C-alpha positions in Angstrom: 0.0 0.0 0.0 1.4 3.4 -1.0 1.4 6.2 1.6 3.2 9.4 2.6 4.2 10.2 6.2 2.6 13.5 7.3 4.3 15.1 10.3 6.5 13.5 12.8 6.8 9.8 13.8 6.2 9.5 17.6 6.4 6.7 20.2 9.5 5.3 18.5 10.7 2.0 19.9 13.6 -0.2 18.8 12.6 -3.9 19.1 15.4 -5.7 17.3 19.1 -4.9 16.7 22.1 -6.6 15.1 21.8 -10.4 14.8 18.2 -10.4 16.1 17.1 -9.0 12.7 16.2 -11.9 10.3 16.9 -9.7 7.3 20.3 -8.6 8.4 22.3 -10.2 5.5 20.0 -8.8 2.9 20.1 -5.3 4.4 23.9 -5.3 4.5 24.0 -6.6 0.9 21.6 -3.9 -0.5 22.2 -0.9 1.7 25.7 -1.5 3.2 27.3 -2.3 6.5 26.2 -0.5 9.7 24.6 -1.0 13.1 21.1 -2.1 11.9 18.0 -1.7 14.1 14.3 -2.6 13.5 12.0 0.1 14.9 8.3 0.9 15.2 6.5 4.1 15.7 3.2 5.9 15.2 2.5 8.6 12.6 -0.2 10.3 10.6 -0.1 9.0 7.0 -1.8 10.1 3.7 -3.0 7.3 1.5 -3.2 7.5 -2.3 -6.9 8.4 -2.2 -6.0 11.4 0.0 -7.4 10.1 3.3 -5.4 10.7 6.4 -5.0 8.0 9.1 -3.0 7.4 12.2 -1.0 4.2 11.8 1.7 2.0 13.2 4.8 1.8 11.0 7.8 -0.5 11.1 11.2 0.2 9.4 14.9 -0.6 9.4 17.5 2.0 10.2 21.2 2.3 10.5 23.3 5.2 11.9 24.7 7.3 9.1 22.6 5.5 6.4 19.1 6.4 7.5 15.6 4.8 7.5 14.7 2.2 4.9 11.8 0.0 4.0 9.0 1.8 5.9 6.0 -0.6 6.2 2.5 0.1 7.2 1.5 -2.5 9.9 -1.9 -1.4 11.1 -4.4 1.6 11.3 -4.9 2.9 14.8 -7.9 5.2 14.3 -11.4 3.7 14.6 
């Protein structure tokens, strides 16, 4: 699903780091070596149809390289 992050990501929590990440070898191959972490947070997002929702997002990040592969996990508004 395509979306755009609107505003800041809040409630950021790292829940896997280093060898705890199943995709570590793929991340290093594609994006390069670094101290990789898998994190989650909550943000307002805009979908392709223009609607805005509050959602939980997951992503991989590495110091100096940035945030990669942001995934929409679930909508939080009712």
